[in-house]
N, C-alpha and C positions, 0 to 999 in steps of 0.2 A: 504494499499499500504506499502511495505516495504521502511524503509528510509536508504538510502545508506550512508554509514560512512566508511571512509578510516580508517583502523586499521593498527597499527604499533605495533612493538614489545613492545616498552614502555608502549603501552596501555594494553597489555596483562600482562604485568609483574604487572602493577598497578592493575588491575582487580583481578588478582590471588592473590596479597597480600591482597585486600580488603576482598576476598572470606575467606582467612585463618584467618583474624582477626575476621570476623564475626562468625568463627567455632571455635573461641578460641584456634587456633593453633598457635605455634611460627613460626617466619619468620627467616630464616637463612640469617643474613645481609652480611655474609662473607664467606670465603671458608671453614670456620669451622677448626677444630683442628684435626681431624683424618686423617692419611695418607692414601694414597690408598691402601697400603700393609694391613695396620690394618682394613681397611673396607673390603678387599678382604678375610681375614681370618675370619672376623666375619660372611659374608655372607656365606661361605662355611660351617661354623660351624652351622649356622641357617637352611641352606638347608638340611644338614645331618640330624639334629634333625627332620625337616619336613618329609624326605624321611622315616625316622624310624617310625614316627608316622603312616603314610600311610600303611607301611608294616604291623605295627600292626595292623591297622585297617583291612586291607585285611584278615590277618590270623584270627582274632577273627570273623569276618564275615563269613568265610569259615568254621570254627569250629563250629560256631552256626547253619550254616546250615546243616552240617553232623549229629549235635546231633539231630536237629530239623527231618531230615529224618529218623534217627533211631527210634526216639519215635513214628513216624507215621507209622512204618512198624509192621505188626501183629505179 
């Protein structure tokens, strides 16, 4: 039988902190020092890099497929 337990936000915070410590992750104890603007600039730059990698991957797969198709033609 399941044990009922009232769960409050502070319980979740404690459990999450324990999980992070267990997995040797740092816990941010305050708001940090990065401004929202700097964060948004960084996120956009990382997203652009990710999109470029995905476009390159698609292009490489397409090229590989065309080369393989040409090689299989008589």
